[in-house]
N, C-alpha and C positions, 0 to 999 in steps of 0.2 A: 790862625796858629802862629803865622810868623810874629805878631805883636806879642803873644803871650810868650814864645820863646825867648825873643829879645829883653823882654821884662824880666824872665827868670834869670838871664844873664846879668842884666844891669843891677839887679838887686841880690846877687850872690857875691861873695867874695873870691878871690881868685883861687882857682884849683877846686872849688865845689862843684858839685854835680846839679844838672838838671835833666829830669826824666820826662819822657813822653810815652803816654801809653793810649791805646786806642782799644775800645770794646765795641761788641755790637751787642746791642741792649733792646730786645724786642724791635720795635720799628724804628730805633734810632741808632746813630754812630756817635758814641760818646768818646772824646779825647781829653785826657788829663795831662797838665803840663805842671809839674811839682819842681820846686827848687829846695835848696837847703840854706837860704840866704837870710837875711834880716827879718822878714816876716812883716806884717802888717798890724798894725794896733786895732783892737775892737772897735774904735770909733772911726777910723779911716775905712775899716773894711765894710761898714754900713754904708759908707758914700762912695764906695770904689767905682762905681758905674755911672756917677754923675760928673759932669764936667764943672769944676769949681774955679778954675783959673789958677789953682794954687800949684806950685812947681815943687817936686820932690827930687831929692838927689839921689843918683844910685852910689855903689859903693865906691866908684872911682869919680865921683862928683859928676857923672852924667845926669843931664837935665831931663826931666820927665813931668809932662803937664798931665797926663791922664786922658787926654782926649782919644788916644788909640784904644783904651779899653771902654770908652763911651760908644766910638764907633761900632767896635765888634759886638757890643752888646744890642746895640739898635738894630745892625744888619742882620745877626742871627735871629732877633725877634720877628724881622719881616719875613725870613724864611721858615717861621714855625721852630725855631731852635732856642735854645737856653743857654745862658753863661752865668756862672756863679763861682764863688771863691771861698776857700777855708783857709786859715792862717793861725800860726801862734808866733807872736813877737818874739824874735831871736831864734827861731827856729825853722824859718821859710813859710812858703805859701804853696797852695795847690789852686790852679784855675782850671775848672771844667766847663767844657761845651758839648751840647749835644745838637744834631741835626737830624731831622727825618730822613730815612732811607725809602725810598720808592722801590716797591717790588714791581718786577714785571710778570 
């Protein structure tokens, strides 16, 4: 969640908002992190969870390599979770992840 929150801040302009929501969805906990920032192109969105070595710059020229998203994707997959993203270029992005919840 920390990585998604930092990315939301990194790719939003000053004074824009980042929203965090949590849902209990059947046997999963689902978290969404949405921003109102620069968004992601459709081409980049298709490759977002793969490490390409390409550096992207945030709105204040912060460097981002994408390795954090790739690691989040792989770790969640190991624990039976999922990570996905939706975005509109120029209007922000929403990153969602779910993790299974064990019932006792």
